[in-house]
PDBQT receptor file of N, H, CA, C and O in Angstrom, charges set to zero:
ATOM      1  N   UNK A   1      66.063 127.169  88.049  1.00  0.00    +0.000 N 
ATOM      2  CA  UNK A   1      64.804 126.281  87.823  1.00  0.00    +0.000 C 
ATOM      3  C   UNK A   1      65.206 125.238  86.632  1.00  0.00    +0.000 C 
ATOM      4  O   UNK A   1      64.959 124.040  86.772  1.00  0.00    +0.000 OA
ATOM      5  N   UNK A   2      65.777 125.696  85.564  1.00  0.00    +0.000 N 
ATOM      6  H   UNK A   2      65.978 126.669  85.450  1.00  0.00    +0.000 HD
ATOM      7  CA  UNK A   2      66.088 124.779  84.434  1.00  0.00    +0.000 C 
ATOM      8  C   UNK A   2      67.055 123.751  85.100  1.00  0.00    +0.000 C 
ATOM      9  O   UNK A   2      66.750 122.568  84.954  1.00  0.00    +0.000 OA
ATOM     10  N   UNK A   3      68.130 124.032  85.780  1.00  0.00    +0.000 N 
ATOM     11  H   UNK A   3      68.378 124.993  85.899  1.00  0.00    +0.000 HD
ATOM     12  CA  UNK A   3      69.016 123.090  86.392  1.00  0.00    +0.000 C 
ATOM     13  C   UNK A   3      68.292 122.124  87.144  1.00  0.00    +0.000 C 
ATOM     14  O   UNK A   3      68.501 120.931  86.926  1.00  0.00    +0.000 OA
ATOM     15  N   UNK A   4      67.398 122.517  88.074  1.00  0.00    +0.000 N 
ATOM     16  H   UNK A   4      67.229 123.486  88.251  1.00  0.00    +0.000 HD
ATOM     17  CA  UNK A   4      66.659 121.672  88.852  1.00  0.00    +0.000 C 
ATOM     18  C   UNK A   4      65.998 120.488  88.003  1.00  0.00    +0.000 C 
ATOM     19  O   UNK A   4      66.154 119.279  88.175  1.00  0.00    +0.000 OA
ATOM     20  N   UNK A   5      65.279 121.094  87.116  1.00  0.00    +0.000 N 
ATOM     21  H   UNK A   5      65.153 122.076  86.976  1.00  0.00    +0.000 HD
ATOM     22  CA  UNK A   5      64.434 120.161  86.251  1.00  0.00    +0.000 C 
ATOM     23  C   UNK A   5      65.391 119.232  85.501  1.00  0.00    +0.000 C 
ATOM     24  O   UNK A   5      65.049 118.054  85.402  1.00  0.00    +0.000 OA
ATOM     25  N   UNK A   6      66.517 119.612  84.978  1.00  0.00    +0.000 N 
ATOM     26  H   UNK A   6      66.795 120.569  85.059  1.00  0.00    +0.000 HD
ATOM     27  CA  UNK A   6      67.544 118.789  84.286  1.00  0.00    +0.000 C 
ATOM     28  C   UNK A   6      68.052 117.805  85.277  1.00  0.00    +0.000 C 
ATOM     29  O   UNK A   6      68.245 116.658  84.874  1.00  0.00    +0.000 OA
ATOM     30  N   UNK A   7      68.286 118.084  86.468  1.00  0.00    +0.000 N 
ATOM     31  H   UNK A   7      68.129 119.016  86.796  1.00  0.00    +0.000 HD
ATOM     32  CA  UNK A   7      68.838 117.165  87.348  1.00  0.00    +0.000 C 
ATOM     33  C   UNK A   7      67.775 116.181  87.735  1.00  0.00    +0.000 C 
ATOM     34  O   UNK A   7      68.050 114.988  87.862  1.00  0.00    +0.000 OA
ATOM     35  N   UNK A   8      66.541 116.662  87.931  1.00  0.00    +0.000 N 
ATOM     36  H   UNK A   8      66.317 117.631  87.828  1.00  0.00    +0.000 HD
ATOM     37  CA  UNK A   8      65.455 115.522  88.194  1.00  0.00    +0.000 C 
ATOM     38  C   UNK A   8      65.260 114.665  87.112  1.00  0.00    +0.000 C 
ATOM     39  O   UNK A   8      65.105 113.467  87.351  1.00  0.00    +0.000 OA
ATOM     40  N   UNK A   9      65.239 115.123  85.817  1.00  0.00    +0.000 N 
ATOM     41  H   UNK A   9      65.366 116.096  85.623  1.00  0.00    +0.000 HD
ATOM     42  CA  UNK A   9      65.025 114.291  84.612  1.00  0.00    +0.000 C 
ATOM     43  C   UNK A   9      66.160 113.243  84.644  1.00  0.00    +0.000 C 
ATOM     44  O   UNK A   9      65.881 112.046  84.573  1.00  0.00    +0.000 OA
ATOM     45  N   UNK A  10      67.397 113.662  84.747  1.00  0.00    +0.000 N 
ATOM     46  H   UNK A  10      67.623 114.634  84.805  1.00  0.00    +0.000 HD
ATOM     47  CA  UNK A  10      68.645 112.784  84.883  1.00  0.00    +0.000 C 
ATOM     48  C   UNK A  10      68.317 111.683  85.841  1.00  0.00    +0.000 C 
ATOM     49  O   UNK A  10      68.363 110.502  85.495  1.00  0.00    +0.000 OA
ATOM     50  N   UNK A  11      67.957 112.103  87.150  1.00  0.00    +0.000 N 
ATOM     51  H   UNK A  11      67.920 113.062  87.430  1.00  0.00    +0.000 HD
ATOM     52  CA  UNK A  11      67.786 111.207  88.138  1.00  0.00    +0.000 C 
ATOM     53  C   UNK A  11      66.790 110.162  87.787  1.00  0.00    +0.000 C 
ATOM     54  O   UNK A  11      67.022 108.971  87.991  1.00  0.00    +0.000 OA
ATOM     55  N   UNK A  12      65.599 110.628  87.222  1.00  0.00    +0.000 N 
ATOM     56  H   UNK A  12      65.411 111.597  87.057  1.00  0.00    +0.000 HD
ATOM     57  CA  UNK A  12      64.526 109.527  86.885  1.00  0.00    +0.000 C 
ATOM     58  C   UNK A  12      65.036 108.735  85.861  1.00  0.00    +0.000 C 
ATOM     59  O   UNK A  12      64.854 107.523  85.976  1.00  0.00    +0.000 OA
ATOM     60  N   UNK A  13      65.726 109.210  84.736  1.00  0.00    +0.000 N 
ATOM     61  H   UNK A  13      65.874 110.195  84.642  1.00  0.00    +0.000 HD
ATOM     62  CA  UNK A  13      66.130 108.409  83.639  1.00  0.00    +0.000 C 
ATOM     63  C   UNK A  13      67.130 107.373  84.208  1.00  0.00    +0.000 C 
ATOM     64  O   UNK A  13      67.029 106.191  83.878  1.00  0.00    +0.000 OA
ATOM     65  N   UNK A  14      68.159 107.826  85.116  1.00  0.00    +0.000 N 
ATOM     66  H   UNK A  14      68.241 108.786  85.385  1.00  0.00    +0.000 HD
ATOM     67  CA  UNK A  14      69.103 106.907  85.758  1.00  0.00    +0.000 C 
ATOM     68  C   UNK A  14      68.380 105.869  86.512  1.00  0.00    +0.000 C 
ATOM     69  O   UNK A  14      68.732 104.694  86.406  1.00  0.00    +0.000 OA
ATOM     70  N   UNK A  15      67.434 106.200  87.234  1.00  0.00    +0.000 N 
ATOM     71  H   UNK A  15      67.148 107.154  87.320  1.00  0.00    +0.000 HD
ATOM     72  CA  UNK A  15      66.648 105.154  88.021  1.00  0.00    +0.000 C 
ATOM     73  C   UNK A  15      66.008 104.092  87.088  1.00  0.00    +0.000 C 
ATOM     74  O   UNK A  15      66.120 102.886  87.308  1.00  0.00    +0.000 OA
ATOM     75  N   UNK A  16      65.364 104.584  86.086  1.00  0.00    +0.000 N 
ATOM     76  H   UNK A  16      65.273 105.564  85.907  1.00  0.00    +0.000 HD
ATOM     77  CA  UNK A  16      64.652 103.633  85.086  1.00  0.00    +0.000 C 
ATOM     78  C   UNK A  16      65.698 102.852  84.440  1.00  0.00    +0.000 C 
ATOM     79  O   UNK A  16      65.441 101.666  84.231  1.00  0.00    +0.000 OA
ATOM     80  N   UNK A  17      66.852 103.318  84.082  1.00  0.00    +0.000 N 
ATOM     81  H   UNK A  17      67.060 104.282  84.253  1.00  0.00    +0.000 HD
ATOM     82  CA  UNK A  17      67.910 102.682  83.441  1.00  0.00    +0.000 C 
ATOM     83  C   UNK A  17      68.401 101.565  84.243  1.00  0.00    +0.000 C 
ATOM     84  O   UNK A  17      68.506 100.448  83.736  1.00  0.00    +0.000 OA
ATOM     85  N   UNK A  18      68.711 101.793  85.471  1.00  0.00    +0.000 N 
ATOM     86  H   UNK A  18      68.625 102.700  85.883  1.00  0.00    +0.000 HD
ATOM     87  CA  UNK A  18      69.095 100.818  86.416  1.00  0.00    +0.000 C 
ATOM     88  C   UNK A  18      68.266  99.752  86.687  1.00  0.00    +0.000 C 
ATOM     89  O   UNK A  18      68.675  98.614  86.914  1.00  0.00    +0.000 OA
ATOM     90  N   UNK A  19      66.929 100.146  86.666  1.00  0.00    +0.000 N 
ATOM     91  H   UNK A  19      66.597 101.071  86.481  1.00  0.00    +0.000 HD
ATOM     92  CA  UNK A  19      65.965  98.967  86.914  1.00  0.00    +0.000 C 
ATOM     93  C   UNK A  19      65.774  98.149  85.647  1.00  0.00    +0.000 C 
ATOM     94  O   UNK A  19      65.595  96.934  85.739  1.00  0.00    +0.000 OA
ATOM     95  N   UNK A  20      65.805  98.785  84.423  1.00  0.00    +0.000 N 
ATOM     96  H   UNK A  20      65.950  99.772  84.348  1.00  0.00    +0.000 HD
ATOM     97  CA  UNK A  20      65.783  98.147  83.139  1.00  0.00    +0.000 C 
ATOM     98  C   UNK A  20      66.933  97.265  83.029  1.00  0.00    +0.000 C 
ATOM     99  O   UNK A  20      66.781  96.080  82.730  1.00  0.00    +0.000 OA
ATOM    100  N   UNK A  21      68.122  97.793  83.263  1.00  0.00    +0.000 N 
ATOM    101  H   UNK A  21      68.246  98.755  83.506  1.00  0.00    +0.000 HD
ATOM    102  CA  UNK A  21      69.399  96.994  82.990  1.00  0.00    +0.000 C 
ATOM    103  C   UNK A  21      69.788  96.386  84.329  1.00  0.00    +0.000 C 
ATOM    104  O   UNK A  21      70.792  95.679  84.418  1.00  0.00    +0.000 OA
TER     105      UNK A  21
């Protein structure tokens, strides 16, 4: 479960970062 949440958070942060930059 922890791994899934970590992966999801990383994906969201990556998407936001891509849109921002």
